[in-house]
C-alpha positions as YAML, in Angstrom:
chain: A
units: angstrom
residues:
- id: 1
  name: MET
  ca: [98.46, 70.23, 99.71]
- id: 2
  name: PHE
  ca: [100.99, 70.90, 102.48]
- id: 3
  name: GLU
  ca: [103.54, 72.13, 99.92]
- id: 4
  name: ARG
  ca: [101.07, 74.68, 98.59]
- id: 5
  name: LYS
  ca: [100.38, 76.06, 102.07]
- id: 6
  name: LYS
  ca: [104.10, 76.36, 102.67]
- id: 7
  name: LYS
  ca: [104.56, 78.39, 99.47]
- id: 8
  name: VAL
  ca: [101.72, 80.75, 100.39]
- id: 9
  name: SER
  ca: [103.22, 81.17, 103.83]
- id: 10
  name: ASN
  ca: [106.63, 82.00, 102.34]
- id: 11
  name: ARG
  ca: [105.05, 84.48, 99.94]
- id: 12
  name: GLU
  ca: [103.15, 86.18, 102.75]
- id: 13
  name: ALA
  ca: [106.30, 86.34, 104.87]
- id: 14
  name: SER
  ca: [108.14, 87.90, 101.94]
- id: 15
  name: VAL
  ca: [105.45, 90.57, 101.55]
- id: 16
  name: LEU
  ca: [105.47, 91.35, 105.28]
- id: 17
  name: ASP
  ca: [109.26, 91.45, 105.32]
- id: 18
  name: THR
  ca: [109.43, 94.11, 102.60]
- id: 19
  name: MET
  ca: [106.78, 96.45, 104.05]
- id: 20
  name: ILE
  ca: [107.99, 99.87, 105.13]
- id: 21
  name: ASP
  ca: [106.18, 99.62, 108.49]
- id: 22
  name: ALA
  ca: [107.70, 97.62, 111.32]
- id: 23
  name: ILE
  ca: [105.74, 94.40, 111.88]
- id: 24
  name: VAL
  ca: [106.21, 92.19, 114.93]
- id: 25
  name: THR
  ca: [104.03, 89.17, 115.61]
- id: 26
  name: ILE
  ca: [104.05, 87.10, 118.79]
- id: 27
  name: ASN
  ca: [102.77, 83.73, 119.93]
- id: 28
  name: ALA
  ca: [100.43, 83.11, 122.87]
- id: 29
  name: GLN
  ca: [103.33, 83.25, 125.33]
- id: 30
  name: GLY
  ca: [104.49, 86.66, 124.08]
- id: 31
  name: ARG
  ca: [107.51, 85.27, 122.22]
- id: 32
  name: ILE
  ca: [108.42, 87.01, 118.96]
- id: 33
  name: ALA
  ca: [107.47, 84.86, 115.97]
- id: 34
  name: PHE
  ca: [108.06, 87.37, 113.14]
- id: 35
  name: PHE
  ca: [110.21, 90.50, 112.95]
- id: 36
  name: ASN
  ca: [110.49, 92.22, 109.60]
- id: 37
  name: ARG
  ca: [113.32, 94.36, 108.18]
- id: 38
  name: ALA
  ca: [111.61, 97.62, 109.12]
- id: 39
  name: ALA
  ca: [111.43, 96.37, 112.72]
- id: 40
  name: GLU
  ca: [115.14, 95.61, 112.57]
- id: 41
  name: ASN
  ca: [115.77, 99.18, 111.46]
- id: 42
  name: LEU
  ca: [113.43, 100.69, 114.04]
- id: 43
  name: TRP
  ca: [114.68, 98.83, 117.10]
- id: 44
  name: GLY
  ca: [118.25, 98.11, 116.00]
- id: 45
  name: TYR
  ca: [118.04, 94.37, 116.66]
- id: 46
  name: SER
  ca: [118.52, 91.71, 114.02]
- id: 47
  name: ARG
  ca: [115.78, 89.14, 113.50]
- id: 48
  name: ASP
  ca: [118.03, 86.44, 114.97]
- id: 49
  name: GLU
  ca: [118.51, 88.48, 118.15]
- id: 50
  name: VAL
  ca: [114.79, 88.74, 118.90]
- id: 51
  name: LEU
  ca: [113.09, 85.62, 117.53]
- id: 52
  name: LYS
  ca: [111.67, 83.46, 120.34]
- id: 53
  name: LYS
  ca: [112.39, 86.17, 122.94]
- id: 54
  name: ASN
  ca: [109.66, 87.95, 124.87]
- id: 55
  name: VAL
  ca: [108.26, 90.94, 123.01]
- id: 56
  name: SER
  ca: [108.52, 92.99, 126.20]
- id: 57
  name: MET
  ca: [112.18, 93.53, 125.33]
- id: 58
  name: LEU
  ca: [110.97, 96.07, 122.76]
- id: 59
  name: MET
  ca: [108.83, 98.05, 125.23]
- id: 60
  name: PRO
  ca: [109.51, 100.71, 127.82]
- id: 61
  name: ASP
  ca: [109.75, 99.17, 131.30]
- id: 62
  name: ASP
  ca: [106.37, 100.44, 132.52]
- id: 63
  name: ILE
  ca: [104.52, 98.74, 129.65]
- id: 64
  name: ALA
  ca: [106.73, 95.65, 129.59]
- id: 65
  name: ALA
  ca: [106.03, 94.96, 133.26]
- id: 66
  name: LYS
  ca: [102.30, 94.59, 132.54]
- id: 67
  name: HIS
  ca: [102.43, 92.89, 129.15]
- id: 68
  name: ASN
  ca: [102.68, 89.27, 130.31]
- id: 69
  name: ASP
  ca: [99.73, 89.88, 132.64]
- id: 70
  name: TYR
  ca: [97.67, 91.09, 129.65]
- id: 71
  name: LEU
  ca: [98.53, 87.88, 127.79]
- id: 72
  name: LYS
  ca: [97.63, 85.69, 130.78]
- id: 73
  name: ALA
  ca: [94.30, 87.48, 131.27]
- id: 74
  name: TYR
  ca: [93.45, 87.05, 127.60]
- id: 75
  name: SER
  ca: [94.27, 83.34, 127.64]
- id: 76
  name: LYS
  ca: [91.88, 82.86, 130.58]
- id: 77
  name: THR
  ca: [88.99, 85.09, 129.51]
- id: 78
  name: ARG
  ca: [89.41, 85.55, 125.74]
- id: 79
  name: GLU
  ca: [88.48, 89.20, 126.34]
- id: 80
  name: ALA
  ca: [90.81, 91.34, 124.27]
- id: 81
  name: HIS
  ca: [91.69, 94.67, 125.82]
- id: 82
  name: ILE
  ca: [95.09, 95.09, 124.22]
- id: 83
  name: ILE
  ca: [95.55, 91.91, 122.18]
- id: 84
  name: GLY
  ca: [94.46, 92.15, 118.58]
- id: 85
  name: THR
  ca: [94.72, 95.91, 118.49]
- id: 86
  name: GLY
  ca: [97.42, 97.96, 116.84]
- id: 87
  name: ARG
  ca: [99.82, 99.73, 119.07]
- id: 88
  name: SER
  ca: [102.06, 102.70, 118.55]
- id: 89
  name: VAL
  ca: [105.44, 102.50, 120.20]
- id: 90
  name: GLN
  ca: [107.37, 105.63, 120.98]
- id: 91
  name: VAL
  ca: [110.28, 105.85, 118.58]
- id: 92
  name: GLY
  ca: [113.44, 106.89, 120.26]
- id: 93
  name: TYR
  ca: [113.10, 104.56, 123.21]
- id: 94
  name: PRO
  ca: [116.71, 103.97, 124.26]
- id: 95
  name: LEU
  ca: [117.99, 100.49, 123.49]
...
C-alpha cells in the first residue's frame, strides 16, 4: 500500500512540476516544501536553493516581515485570513 501512495505522490509532483503557473507550497513553519519549474523561472532560484528555506525570501520586505506572524496566528486559532488562499505576487520584484 505504501508503494502505491508513493507512486501517486510522484505522479502528482510531476504534474505540478510541469504546470505553466508557478507553484510554491510550504509547511506549517513557512519552509518551502515544493517549488516547481515555473517558480524557478519566475524567481530565478533553483529548487535546491529554496527548499527548506522560509518562503518569506520570495516576498517583498513589507509582506515578508508579517508572514511568520500570520502562520503563528493560524497555528493558534485555526482561523485562516491569508493561509489557504491564493496570492498574487508582483512580478519584477528585484532579487
